C-alpha positions in Angstrom: 0.0 0.0 0.0 1.2 3.5 -0.8 0.2 6.8 0.7 -0.9 9.5 -1.8 -2.3 13.0 -1.8 -5.1 14.6 -3.8 -8.6 16.0 -3.4 -12.1 14.8 -3.2 -13.4 15.0 -6.8 -17.0 14.0 -5.9 -18.9 12.6 -3.0 -22.5 11.4 -2.9 -23.5 11.3 0.8 -26.8 9.6 0.1 -25.2 6.8 -1.8 -22.1 6.7 0.4 -19.4 6.7 -2.2 -17.2 9.1 -4.1 -14.0 9.6 -6.0 -10.6 11.0 -5.1 -8.4 12.6 -7.7 -4.8 12.2 -6.9 -2.1 14.8 -7.6 -0.8 12.3 -10.2 -4.2 12.6 -12.0 -5.4 9.1 -11.0 -9.0 9.0 -10.0 -10.0 6.4 -7.4 -13.4 5.2 -6.0 -13.9 5.3 -2.3 -16.8 4.2 0.0 -17.8 6.3 3.0 -16.3 3.7 5.4 -12.9 4.7 4.0 -13.0 8.1 5.8 -10.5 7.6 8.6 -12.3 9.7 11.3 -15.4 7.5 11.2 -17.8 10.3 10.1 -18.6 8.6 6.8 -18.7 12.1 5.2 -16.1 14.4 3.5 -16.4 17.7 1.6 -16.1 17.8 -2.1 -12.8 19.6 -3.0 -11.2 18.8 0.4 -7.4 18.2 0.2 -6.7 14.6 1.5 -4.1 12.0 2.1 -5.1 8.4 1.5 -3.8 4.9 0.9 -4.2 3.2 -2.5 -5.4 -0.4 -1.9 -6.7 -3.2 -4.1 -10.5 -3.1 -3.9 -13.4 -5.2 -4.9 -14.0 -6.0 -8.6 -10.2 -5.8 -9.3 -9.9 -2.0 -9.2 -7.7 0.2 -7.0 -9.5 2.3 -4.3 -8.7 5.0 -1.8 -8.7 4.0 1.8 -7.8 5.6 5.2 -8.8 9.0 3.8 -7.9 11.9 6.1 -7.3 15.7 5.8 -4.0 16.5 4.1 -1.2 17.4 6.4 0.7 19.5 3.9 
């Protein structure tokens, strides 16, 4: 697993999922349970740090999402 930085590209609070766009341009799916503070919510546009992990259906996903420290 690697730690990456980026921003929340979209988040649908009702559906419980969204996408993070990394500073490298890669866009990754995430589920609300991946938000590290347990709130299950995060603002669109927020700068974040996250881990890139293998997810379901063979795609990479963002996990352990937290506010950026930089």
